[in-house]
N, C-alpha and C positions, 0 to 999 in steps of 0.2 A: 504494499499499500504506500509506504514512504517513497519507494522508487517511482511509482506512478505519479505521485504528487510532485516529486522533483522534476520529472520529465515534463510535466504540465507547466510548472512555475518557471523553470530555468529559461526557456526561450523568451518568456515575457520579461524576465529580469534582464536578460542580455540585450533586449531591444531598448531598454532604458539606459544601459551602460554606454557611456560615450568615451571615445578615445581622443584625448586632448593632448596637444603639444604646448608647452609653456615657455614664454619668453619674458625677460625682465628688461624693459626698455630704459630703466634708470638704475643708478647705483643702489638705490633703496629697493631691496628685493620684496618689499611689501606691496609693490605695484606690479601686476601681472597682466600680460597679454596672452590669452589662451586661444588656440585655434583648434577647432574640432575636426576630426577626420571627415572628409567630404562624404556626402551622401547624394543619391540621385533624387531629383525633384521632377517637375513637369518637363516633358520633352527630353528626358535624360540629362538635364542640366545638372552638373555637379555643384553642390553648394556646401560651404563651410560656415559654421557659426563662429564668429570672432567676438570674444568678450574681453573687455578691459575692466579689471576689478582691483580692489584694495583689500588686503587681508591683514589682520593683526589680532592678537589675543583670542584666537579661535573664532572670530567673526569675519564675515566677508561682505563687502559692499560692491555691487555691480555699478560701475560708472557709466558704461554703455555696452550695448550688444548689437551686432549686425550680422545678417546673413549675406555672404559674398559668394558670387560665382567664381569658382576656382577650378581650372582644368584638371590638375593633378597635384598631389603632394601638398606640402605646407612649407615651401621654401621661403626664406626671408633673408633680408640683408639690411644693414644700417649704414646710411650715408646722409650727410648734411645736404638738404635740398633747398634751404632758405637762407643760407649764409649767416646763421646765428652762432655757428661754432659748435652746435650740438648735433649728434647723429639722429636723423629721423628714421622712421621704421617703414620698411617696404615689404609687402607680401606679394609673392608671384601670383598673378591672376592666370597667366598662361602664355602661350606663344601663338604667333600668326606667321603667315608667309613661310610655311614649312619649317618653322622653328627659328627663322632668322630674326623675327621681331618679338622681343620680350616685353610683356605688359605687366606692370606692377600697380597695386594699390599703394598709395602714399598716405602715411599718418605723420604729421608734423609733431615732433616731441618738444615739450616745454618742461625741462627738468625742475624749474623753480615752482611752477604751478602744478606740476605732476599731471599733465594732460597729454593726450594723444588726439589730434584732430585730423580727420580725414579731408584730403583735398579731392573733392568730387571731380570726376572726369580725367584725373591723372591716369587712371587705369586704361584709358584709350590711347595714351601716348606711347609709341613704340621706341624702345631703346633709349629711354630718357637719361640724361646726365645733367649735372649742375656745372655751370661755368662761373667760377668765383670772380673772375676778372670783370665780367659784365653783370654778374648776379642774375643770371637767367637760366632757365631750363632749356636744354637743347634736345631735340629728338631727331632720330635718324631712321627713316622708314625704308626698308628694303621692299621694292615692288618691281614692276617692269622697269621703271626708272627709280632711282633712289633720291629721296628728298629730305632736306633739313627743315625743321620748324623751330621757332623761338617762342618761349612763353615766359611770363612773369607770374609769380604767385603774389596776389595783392594782400592787403592787411586783413581782408575778410576770408583769407585762405581759398580764394578762387583763382582759377587759371585764366590769364588774359594772353591771347596770342598777339605777338608783336610782329606786324607785317605779314606778308604772305609766305607760304612755304616756297622753297626754291630748290631747284634740281641740283644734285651733286654732279655738275659737269666739270669739276675741277679736281677730281680724284681725292677728295677730302684733304686737300692741302691746307694746313693749319693757318697759314698767313692769309689765304683767300677767305677762309671761313671767318677769321677774325675781322677782316675788312667788311664782310657782308653783315656780320652781327652789329658792328659799330654803325654801319650805314642804316640798318633797319631801326636801331634805337634812336638815331638822330632824326630820321624821317618821321618817326611816330612820337617824338618829343618825350621819350621816356628816360633817356640818358641813363646814368648810373644811379642806382638807389643809394640813399643815404644810409650810413651804418645804423644797425638796430640798436 
């Protein structure tokens, strides 16, 4: 009888058990970013629950929770994307163009306020990197032709495109790219941001 009860309850129990991977975005390990193993939803879209919480003395407070579409795994990296000197948190959404274009969700980290704030739309930017000289986000899209795009993250943590995308007809020559970035910033009167 006990075996029958266990066989009935065990699958139900396992359906509630979640496999989480934990990250600590700040030196203070009481703040945790947890990513659940992905599961299939409508149209076989893989979804992960991402939860940012604080725990201390046996209690836990959820600061925010979001479901994010993630192709596979729970790969992350930390890089400064707003020039404040602190590493921000990126979660791999997936790849496009047969794996050539990597797409990440970006969460800006503020270690003083102990916050992680999502920059919506960043997950649509292929191969994004931060250019500290001009304080802009640069993307490089592999397609039939390869294109650069330039973005700024404003004070409301929104992406603003600077100028139009332009074709990489110069074989990614750093000097030509530097000139094109400077020209786009001058043309759109955005110049160099003031230090934070």
